[in-house]
LOVEX-454474 format. One record per residue (C-alpha): residue in three letters; x, y, z. Coordinates in steps of 0.1 Angstrom, whole numbers, padded with zeros to 4 digits, always signed. Layout:
<atoms>
ALAXYZ;...
</atoms>
This chain:
<atoms>
MET+0773+0045+0304;THR+0762+0020+0324;ILE+0756-0007+0309;ASN+0797-0002+0295;ASN+0811-0004+0327;ASN+0791-0033+0340;ILE+0810-0046+0311;TYR+0837-0036+0317;ARG+0835-0052+0355;TRP+0829-0085+0340;ILE+0855-0083+0317;ALA+0879-0079+0347;ILE+0865-0107+0368;ALA+0867-0124+0335;VAL+0903-0119+0333;LEU+0912-0122+0376;ALA+0892-0156+0375;VAL+0922-0170+0349;PHE+0949-0159+0374;PHE+0932-0176+0404;LEU+0933-0210+0379;ALA+0962-0204+0375;ILE+0979-0213+0408;SER+0962-0248+0402;HIS+0994-0265+0396;PRO+1020-0295+0409;GLN+1045-0278+0439;ALA+1075-0287+0449;LYS+1098-0270+0473;ALA+1122-0235+0459;GLN+1121-0204+0461;LEU+1117-0173+0442;VAL+1125-0138+0447;PRO+1113-0107+0428;MET+1135-0069+0429;ALA+1121-0050+0461;SER+1110-0017+0440;GLN+1080-0035+0421;TYR+1062-0038+0449;TYR+1052-0002+0454;GLU+1073+0024+0437;ASN+1081+0008+0404;GLU+1049-0016+0396;TYR+1058-0016+0366;LEU+1088-0044+0363;GLY+1057-0070+0379;ASN+1032-0053+0360;PRO+1031-0041+0321;ALA+0991-0022+0328;PHE+1012+0003+0347;ALA+1032+0016+0316;GLY+1027+0051+0315;MET+1001+0056+0344;ASP+1013+0088+0350;LYS+1020+0116+0332;GLY+1056+0126+0320;ILE+1083+0096+0319;ARG+1097+0075+0346;VAL+1131+0061+0344;ASN+1140+0035+0370;LEU+1182+0017+0370;ALA+1181-0014+0406;THR+1208-0030+0409;ARG+1208-0061+0432;ASN+1231-0089+0452;GLN+1221-0116+0467;TRP+1236-0137+0494;LYS+1268-0128+0488;ALA+1281-0151+0510;LEU+1280-0176+0491;PRO+1298-0184+0452;GLY+1278-0183+0421;SER+1259-0156+0439;PRO+1228-0144+0417;SER+1236-0105+0406;THR+1205-0087+0391;GLN+1206-0052+0373;SER+1170-0036+0361;LEU+1165-0004+0334;SER+1129+0003+0331;ALA+1111+0035+0315;ASP+1078+0043+0309;TYR+1057+0070+0296;ASN+1021+0085+0292;LEU+1010+0092+0257;GLU+0990+0122+0265;ASN+0986+0138+0228;VAL+0973+0101+0219;ASN+0939+0086+0224;GLY+0933+0116+0253;GLY+0960+0099+0275;LYS+0945+0065+0280;VAL+0980+0049+0264;GLY+1014+0047+0279;THR+1045+0029+0267;GLY+1077+0012+0284;LEU+1109+0001+0283;ASN+1122-0026+0305;ILE+1159-0042+0304;TYR+1164-0075+0331;SER+1197-0089+0333;ASP+1204-0113+0357;LYS+1236-0139+0366;ALA+1231-0168+0389;GLY+1263-0194+0389;LEU+1269-0202+0353;ILE+1236-0188+0337;ARG+1235-0155+0330;ARG+1199-0138+0310;THR+1190-0107+0294;ARG+1158-0100+0290;ILE+1144-0071+0267;MET+1108-0058+0270;GLY+1087-0036+0250;SER+1055-0026+0271;TYR+1016-0011+0256;ALA+0991-0004+0283;TYR+0960+0008+0278;HIS+0943+0030+0304;LEU+0906+0029+0307;PRO+0891+0057+0328;LEU+0850+0045+0339;SER+0826+0064+0354;GLY+0815+0072+0392;ASN+0842+0067+0422;ASN+0878+0077+0404;GLN+0871+0040+0389;GLN+0904+0034+0360;LEU+0905-0008+0342;HIS+0941-0009+0330;PHE+0955-0035+0304;GLY+0991-0039+0298;LEU+1009-0061+0277;SER+1049-0066+0271;LEU+1070-0086+0237;GLY+1107-0092+0237;VAL+1135-0120+0236;MET+1151-0139+0261;HIS+1190-0144+0258;GLU+1203-0171+0280;ARG+1240-0186+0282;LEU+1262-0206+0299;ASP+1297-0188+0311;TYR+1323-0216+0297;GLY+1348-0197+0319;ALA+1334-0208+0352;LEU+1327-0239+0341;VAL+1338-0264+0365;GLY+1342-0301+0350;ASP+1343-0315+0316;PRO+1345-0287+0288;THR+1330-0308+0261;ASP+1301-0312+0279;ILE+1275-0316+0249;SER+1245-0305+0272;ALA+1263-0277+0279;GLU+1275-0267+0246;ARG+1240-0278+0235;PHE+1224-0249+0258;ASN+1248-0219+0245;GLN+1236-0229+0212;ARG+1199-0219+0213;LYS+1191-0190+0200;SER+1169-0165+0218;PHE+1130-0167+0219;LEU+1103-0148+0223;ASP+1086-0139+0257;GLY+1059-0115+0266;ASP+1038-0105+0299;PHE+1003-0095+0302;GLY+0984-0079+0334;MET+0957-0062+0344;ALA+0951-0038+0373;TYR+0915-0028+0384;ILE+0918+0007+0405;GLN+0891+0026+0430;ASP+0902+0058+0442;ARG+0924+0039+0471;LEU+0917+0002+0460;THR+0940-0015+0432;ILE+0937-0054+0425;GLN+0963-0064+0395;GLY+0974-0095+0382;ALA+0998-0104+0357;LEU+1010-0133+0338;PRO+1050-0132+0329;ASN+1069-0152+0311;MET+1041-0161+0288;LYS+1064-0182+0263;LYS+1072-0204+0292;LEU+1031-0206+0298;LEU+1023-0215+0262;LYS+1054-0240+0256;LYS+1076-0255+0282;ASP+1109-0261+0280;ILE+1131-0289+0284;ASN+1166-0272+0286;THR+1156-0244+0308;THR+1169-0238+0339;VAL+1142-0223+0359;ASP+1107-0216+0350;GLY+1104-0183+0360;SER+1072-0168+0375;SER+1038-0177+0365;PHE+1013-0153+0381;TYR+1012-0122+0402;MET+0980-0107+0419;ALA+0985-0082+0447;PHE+0958-0064+0464;SER+0967-0029+0484;TYR+0946-0003+0496;LYS+0955+0035+0505;ILE+0954+0052+0539;GLY+0957+0089+0538;ARG+0965+0110+0506;GLU+0997+0123+0486;LEU+0998+0151+0505;ASP+0987+0144+0536;LEU+1018+0137+0563;ILE+1016+0103+0565;CYS+1007+0081+0538;ILE+1000+0043+0539;GLU+0994+0013+0522;PRO+0992-0021+0535;LYS+0995-0051+0505;PHE+0988-0080+0497;ALA+1008-0101+0474;PHE+1005-0140+0455;ARG+1030-0150+0431;GLY+1043-0183+0422;ALA+1062-0204+0395;ARG+1063-0232+0376;ASP+1071-0265+0402;ILE+1079-0239+0429;ASN+1058-0236+0460;ASN+1028-0204+0456;LEU+1048-0178+0476;TRP+1025-0150+0498;ASP+1037-0111+0506;ILE+1022-0088+0532;GLY+1033-0057+0541;THR+1028-0020+0543;ASN+1044+0013+0525;ILE+1048+0047+0543;LYS+1048+0080+0528;PHE+1058+0108+0553;SER+1058+0146+0551;ASN+1047+0157+0514;ASN+1063+0119+0501;ALA+1099+0134+0514;ILE+1111+0099+0533;TYR+1096+0064+0521;LEU+1094+0032+0543;MET+1084-0003+0533;GLY+1086-0035+0548;MET+1067-0072+0535;TYR+1070-0099+0555;HIS+1075-0133+0532;SER+1059-0166+0533;SER+1095-0177+0528;ARG+1103-0169+0558;SER+1116-0138+0551;SER+1115-0101+0551;THR+1126-0070+0533;PHE+1129-0038+0548;GLY+1135-0002+0529;LEU+1138+0031+0531;GLY+1135+0062+0503;VAL+1145+0096+0501;ASN+1128+0118+0476;TYR+1148+0149+0469;GLN+1124+0177+0458;ASP+1106+0151+0437;LYS+1135+0154+0411;VAL+1145+0120+0422;LEU+1140+0092+0446;ILE+1172+0068+0458;GLN+1159+0040+0478;GLY+1176+0007+0494;TYR+1162-0024+0501;TYR+1176-0054+0526;THR+1161-0088+0528;ASP+1166-0107+0558;GLN+1167-0146+0551;LEU+1159-0169+0582;ALA+1180-0168+0617;ALA+1196-0202+0606;GLN+1209-0191+0570;ARG+1218-0153+0577;LEU+1254-0159+0585;ASP+1259-0183+0556;THR+1240-0164+0532;GLY+1245-0128+0537;GLY+1214-0116+0529;SER+1204-0092+0499;PHE+1207-0059+0485;GLU+1188-0039+0466;ILE+1193+0000+0451;ASN+1168+0013+0432;LEU+1175+0051+0415;GLN+1145+0066+0399;VAL+1143+0097+0376;PRO+1109+0114+0370;ILE+1108+0133+0342;VAL+1078+0159+0339;LEU+1073+0167+0299;ARG+1058+0206+0290;ASN+1018+0202+0278;ARG+1022+0218+0246;LYS+0997+0237+0238;ARG+0965+0235+0212;ASP+0948+0246+0190;PRO+0917+0250+0193;MET+0896+0231+0173;PRO+0873+0252+0149;
</atoms>
């Protein structure tokens, strides 16, 4: 058993090394903003390895408006659900569905992904190794109705003639009691093949390290986190912050500082473990605050715990 655990650890180290190698690419000045809920309460959004990690079904519905003071400001909606198949392979298999829609200026993108995750327990110190893969389609279109310019522009016409394309994400996570180390490679289609007609290359990698101080049932539970993310032709970014849960997870507070010199603050209320409502605000640079208006995000999480079906005893 010890030999197998050592093999799994070396596999984890090798895969994480791939994520570190993904960091070495040309950089330019730009910014990439993930959904705030993916840092703590819905990590499945950023890493398919978290699909079905907990028992039952978790449904998340989120909406975000960025920089409302600017015309054509980005607007994002997300619907996700993940489920642990408790009766399949001892509960080691998780599935998920992620629907993501984003509109920025003239461009609308819709992404529909299905996920499969495998959760492998390791012996000693409450260790687990998690792998996840998402596959689905991406659909991108240009809004002709809002186009200001030549409506016969052939480049705009060609953009809308493109077919929806297959896309995928890969992720993994290593959890040892209170420590979590994770990495993900999103938008794998653009990682393997560059699209000269694309409008934005999107995320190229995501890594995060966190450590829980206290237990879920303690009066206060704190989880500091450091995240590192990047995109092709975009500066690598880092985030540092913490999540604080009070009084048996009834109230959540979150704060993150981003290397883009912006900050995100969140407040969540858990009503009797039946519904979790969270609100986030991302503040821009003081010099840009009046020009952009910041970003607002609302996330609604509904956990659905299924009753365990009793099995007949094995003969």
